[in-house]
C-alpha positions as CSV (number, residue, x, y, z in Angstrom):
1,M,0.0,0.0,0.0
2,S,1.5,3.4,-1.0
3,L,2.1,6.2,1.4
4,Q,-0.4,8.4,-0.5
5,H,-3.1,5.7,-0.2
6,K,-2.4,5.3,3.6
7,T,-2.6,9.1,4.0
8,K,-5.9,9.2,2.2
9,Q,-7.3,6.4,4.5
10,L,-6.2,8.2,7.6
11,V,-7.7,11.5,6.5
12,S,-11.0,9.8,5.5
13,A,-11.1,8.0,8.9
14,A,-10.5,11.4,10.7
15,C,-13.3,13.0,8.7
16,A,-15.7,10.2,9.7
17,R,-15.1,11.0,13.4
18,S,-14.6,14.8,13.3
19,P,-16.0,17.8,11.5
20,L,-14.4,18.6,8.1
21,S,-13.5,22.0,9.4
22,T,-11.5,20.6,12.3
23,V,-9.6,18.1,10.0
24,A,-9.0,20.9,7.5
25,R,-7.5,23.1,10.2
26,L,-5.2,20.3,11.3
27,C,-4.1,19.7,7.7
28,E,-3.7,23.5,7.2
29,I,-5.9,23.5,4.1
30,S,-9.4,24.6,3.3
31,T,-12.5,22.4,3.6
32,K,-13.0,22.5,-0.2
33,T,-9.4,21.5,-0.8
34,L,-9.9,18.6,1.7
35,Q,-12.9,17.4,-0.1
36,R,-11.3,17.7,-3.5
37,Q,-7.9,16.1,-2.7
38,Y,-9.2,13.2,-0.6
39,Q,-12.7,12.9,-2.1
40,T,-14.4,13.2,1.2
41,D,-18.1,14.2,1.0
42,F,-19.6,12.9,4.2
43,A,-23.2,13.8,4.9
44,P,-23.9,15.2,8.4
45,S,-25.6,12.0,9.4
46,Q,-22.5,10.0,8.5
47,R,-20.0,11.8,10.6
48,H,-19.9,13.0,14.2
49,V,-20.7,16.7,14.6
50,P,-19.8,18.1,18.0
51,H,-22.2,20.3,19.8
52,E,-21.6,24.0,19.0
53,G,-22.5,26.9,21.1
54,K,-23.2,27.1,24.8
55,I,-20.7,26.4,27.6
56,T,-22.4,25.0,30.6
57,D,-21.4,25.2,34.3
58,E,-19.9,21.7,34.0
59,H,-17.6,23.0,31.3
60,L,-16.6,26.0,33.4
61,I,-15.6,23.8,36.3
62,F,-13.5,21.7,33.9
63,L,-11.9,24.9,32.5
64,R,-11.0,26.3,35.9
65,A,-9.4,23.0,37.0
66,F,-7.5,22.7,33.7
67,I,-6.2,26.3,33.9
68,D,-5.2,25.9,37.5
69,T,-3.0,22.8,36.6
70,H,-1.9,24.2,33.2
71,P,-1.4,28.0,33.7
72,T,0.7,28.4,30.5
73,A,-1.8,26.7,28.2
74,T,-2.7,28.6,25.1
75,L,-6.3,29.4,24.1
76,K,-5.9,26.8,21.4
77,D,-4.9,24.2,24.0
78,I,-8.0,25.1,26.1
79,K,-10.3,24.8,23.1
80,L,-8.8,21.4,22.2
81,Q,-9.3,20.2,25.8
82,L,-13.0,21.1,25.6
83,Y,-13.4,19.3,22.3
84,Q,-11.6,16.2,23.5
85,K,-13.5,16.1,26.8
86,Y,-17.0,17.1,25.8
87,A,-17.0,17.1,22.0
88,I,-18.0,20.7,21.8
89,D,-16.5,23.0,19.2
90,V,-16.6,26.6,20.5
91,S,-14.7,29.6,19.3
92,I,-11.8,31.1,21.2
93,S,-13.8,34.4,21.6
94,T,-16.6,32.4,23.3
95,I,-14.1,30.8,25.7
96,C,-12.6,34.3,26.5
97,R,-16.1,35.7,27.3
98,H,-16.6,33.0,29.9
99,F,-13.3,33.7,31.7
100,P,-14.7,36.3,34.1
101,Q,-17.2,33.8,35.4
102,I,-14.4,31.6,36.7
103,S,-12.2,34.6,37.8
104,V,-9.5,33.9,35.1
105,K,-7.5,36.7,33.5
106,H,-4.5,36.7,31.2
107,R,-1.7,38.2,33.2
108,K,2.1,37.9,33.7
109,L,2.7,35.0,35.9
110,P,5.0,35.3,39.0
111,R,8.3,33.6,38.5
112,I,10.4,31.7,41.0
113,P,14.1,31.2,40.3
114,Y,15.0,27.6,39.6
115,E,17.9,27.9,42.1
116,S,15.6,28.7,45.0
117,D,15.1,26.0,47.7
118,P,11.5,25.3,48.5
119,N,12.4,24.3,52.1
120,Q,14.2,27.6,52.7
121,R,11.3,29.6,51.2
122,L,8.9,27.7,53.5
123,Q,11.2,28.4,56.5
124,F,11.2,32.1,55.6
125,W,7.4,32.3,55.5
126,F,7.1,30.3,58.7
127,N,9.4,32.8,60.5
128,M,7.5,35.7,59.1
129,S,4.2,34.2,60.3
130,M,5.6,34.0,63.8
131,F,6.6,37.7,63.9
132,V,4.3,39.6,61.6
133,T,1.0,40.7,63.2
134,D,0.5,43.8,61.1
135,L,1.9,44.6,57.6
136,N,2.9,48.1,58.7
137,Q,5.7,46.4,60.7
138,L,7.6,45.5,57.6
139,V,10.4,47.5,56.1
140,F,12.2,46.2,53.0
141,I,15.6,47.3,51.9
142,D,17.2,46.9,48.5
143,E,19.7,48.5,46.2
144,S,19.9,49.2,42.5
145,G,21.8,51.5,40.1
146,K,21.7,53.4,36.9
147,N,24.3,54.3,34.2
148,N,24.2,55.8,30.7
149,Q,22.5,52.7,29.3
150,T,19.6,53.0,31.7
151,E,18.6,56.2,29.9
152,Q,18.6,54.6,26.5
153,K,15.2,53.9,24.9
154,L,14.8,50.5,23.2
155,Y,11.5,51.0,21.3
156,G,10.3,53.6,18.9
157,Y,8.5,54.2,15.6
158,R,9.7,53.8,12.0
159,A,8.1,53.5,8.6
160,S,8.1,50.2,6.9
161,G,11.3,49.7,4.8
162,S,13.1,52.6,6.5
163,D,16.6,52.2,7.9
164,V,16.2,54.2,11.1
165,R,18.7,53.1,13.8
166,L,19.5,54.4,17.3
167,R,22.9,55.7,18.2
168,V,23.7,54.3,21.6
169,K,26.5,54.7,24.1
170,K,28.6,51.6,24.1
171,Q,30.3,52.4,27.4
172,P,28.1,52.3,30.5
173,G,29.7,55.5,31.8
174,A,29.3,56.9,35.3
175,K,27.1,54.9,37.5
176,F,24.9,56.0,40.3
177,S,23.8,53.4,43.0
178,F,20.8,54.0,45.2
179,I,19.5,52.4,48.4
180,V,15.8,52.3,49.3
181,A,13.8,51.4,52.4
182,Y,10.2,50.6,51.6
183,S,7.1,49.9,53.7
184,I,3.4,49.5,52.9
185,D,3.1,53.3,53.2
186,G,5.7,53.8,50.4
187,I,9.3,54.7,50.3
188,I,10.4,55.9,53.8
189,A,14.1,56.4,53.2
190,R,16.3,56.7,50.1
191,E,19.8,57.7,49.1
192,A,21.7,58.0,45.8
193,L,25.5,57.9,45.4
194,P,27.9,58.2,42.5
195,V,29.4,54.8,43.0
196,R,29.3,51.6,41.0
197,G,28.4,49.4,43.9
198,I,27.2,49.4,47.5
199,T,29.9,48.5,50.1
200,E,29.7,48.2,53.9
201,E,31.3,51.6,54.2
202,I,28.3,53.1,52.3
203,F,25.5,50.9,53.6
204,V,26.2,51.3,57.4
205,P,26.0,55.1,57.3
206,F,22.7,54.8,55.3
207,V,21.3,52.6,58.1
208,R,22.5,55.0,60.8
209,K,21.5,58.2,59.1
210,Y,18.3,57.4,57.2
211,L,16.9,54.0,58.4
212,L,17.2,54.2,62.2
213,P,15.0,57.3,62.6
214,C,12.2,55.4,60.8
215,L,12.4,52.3,63.0
216,N,10.5,51.5,66.1
217,P,10.7,48.8,68.8
218,Y,9.0,45.5,67.9
219,P,6.0,45.0,67.6
220,G,5.4,48.6,66.6
221,P,5.2,50.0,63.1
222,H,8.4,49.7,61.0
223,S,9.9,47.2,63.5
224,I,10.8,44.3,61.2
225,V,13.6,45.0,58.6
226,V,13.7,42.5,55.7
227,M,16.7,42.3,53.4
228,D,18.1,39.9,50.8
229,N,21.3,37.9,51.3
230,F,23.7,40.5,49.8
231,S,27.0,40.1,51.8
232,V,26.9,43.8,53.0
233,H,23.5,43.1,54.6
234,H,25.1,40.5,56.9
235,S,27.5,43.0,58.4
236,A,27.6,42.8,62.2
237,A,27.5,46.6,62.3
238,V,24.2,46.7,60.4
239,A,22.7,44.1,62.8
240,D,23.8,46.0,65.9
241,L,22.3,49.3,64.6
242,I,18.9,47.7,63.9
243,H,18.9,45.8,67.2
244,S,19.8,49.0,69.0
245,K,16.3,50.2,68.1
246,Q,14.8,46.9,69.4
247,A,13.7,46.0,65.9
248,L,13.9,42.6,64.2
249,L,16.2,41.7,61.3
250,V,15.0,39.0,58.9
251,F,16.7,37.8,55.7
252,L,14.8,36.6,52.6
253,A,15.3,33.0,51.4
254,P,18.1,32.8,48.8
255,Y,17.1,33.5,45.2
256,S,13.7,34.8,46.2
257,P,13.3,38.3,44.8
258,D,9.5,37.6,44.2
259,T,9.1,37.9,48.0
260,N,10.4,41.4,48.1
261,P,7.7,43.9,47.0
262,L,10.3,46.6,46.6
263,E,11.4,45.0,43.3
264,S,8.1,46.3,41.8
265,V,9.0,49.9,42.7
266,L,12.5,49.9,41.4
267,S,11.3,48.9,37.9
268,P,9.1,52.0,37.3
269,T,11.9,54.1,38.8
270,K,14.2,53.2,36.0
271,Q,11.4,53.6,33.5
272,W,10.9,57.2,34.7
273,I,14.6,57.9,34.3
274,K,14.4,56.6,30.7
275,T,11.4,58.7,29.8
276,H,12.7,62.0,31.3
277,P,16.2,62.5,29.9
278,E,15.7,66.3,30.0
279,F,15.5,66.1,33.8
280,I,18.8,64.4,34.0
281,Q,20.4,66.9,31.6
282,G,19.0,69.8,33.6
283,F,19.4,68.7,37.2
284,G,21.9,65.7,37.1
285,S,21.6,62.0,37.9
286,Y,21.4,62.5,41.7
287,L,18.2,64.6,41.7
288,A,16.8,62.6,38.8
289,I,17.1,59.3,40.8
290,L,15.5,60.8,43.9
291,N,12.7,62.4,41.9
292,A,12.1,59.1,40.1
293,L,11.9,57.2,43.4
294,D,9.4,59.7,44.7
295,Y,7.4,59.4,41.5
296,A,7.3,55.6,41.7
297,S,6.3,55.7,45.4
298,E,3.4,58.1,44.7
299,H,2.1,56.2,41.7
300,T,2.3,52.7,43.2
301,D,-0.5,50.8,44.9
302,H,1.5,49.6,47.8
303,V,-1.1,47.4,49.4
304,K,-1.5,45.6,46.0
305,N,2.2,45.4,45.7
306,F,2.6,43.7,49.1
307,K,-0.3,41.3,48.2
308,A,1.4,40.3,44.9
309,S,4.5,39.2,46.9
310,G,2.4,37.2,49.4
311,Y,2.1,39.7,52.2
312,Y,-1.5,39.8,53.2
313,F,-3.6,37.9,55.7
314,T,-6.2,35.2,54.8
315,T,-9.6,35.0,56.4
316,D,-8.3,32.7,59.1
317,G,-5.6,35.2,60.0
318,R,-2.7,33.4,58.4
319,L,0.0,35.2,56.3
320,A,-0.8,34.2,52.8
321,G,2.7,33.4,51.7
322,L,2.9,30.5,54.1
């Protein structure tokens, strides 16, 4: 039996079980071409026609369970699952219209670094649940920086066929580093310095001058300082200063930036710097960074930001990240 004859038999068998339109899509040809090439002219009574139209409550329950276990599935995958499970052929737009009924939205999914240890993350959330009784107690500290490349725009407009290109600075140039202390009320302390990296000689004075006046004894507001595992943060001098205010010091689990809500504030800060080059030219990088931080703090929903990182209490009073 030739390969062409076998292919014709397989296509004919598929058409006997499925709609011609479905088989045609899989073969990437039109229905008329399918009928002409493989001489398939099945009457509706001779082939299985799936139910078209309504999605029932049973289908919605199945959709929610499937999406919960396959969050990266495409709309085509979801449509195929409905067809295979219930033999219904609904359009993608119909599926999308039913998403609000099962509280499903297309959004950027949180990412957890592959290197992170689930046991260490669990231990971190357990420790936090032991100490945190009010989200206003938390103060997160992190660092970032900017150089000439931070100001460069990557996207723009150009006509089709034109050869417009951006002239960019190859060398990063002078760098400014900045340190930020962040609570559920917004940025409570910040400092920018013309250095390429934060050292202990820079960080300790920041804690003494800017952070300590904002701290209170535990369990009062701003009484739990949370930092990542940057070596400078583990300085004995830093711990002594924080403990001198009778505040607690907690370190994030390694490779867990998703548990630091401050990360979502630093991103719009750099975006503001990129979209306001005239401010940098007129006032310099130092004031530009401070102004960008203030702008990001004023235009950020801090409660939503904390919630996205797992810092909110469930109905039973448990910290959600645990």
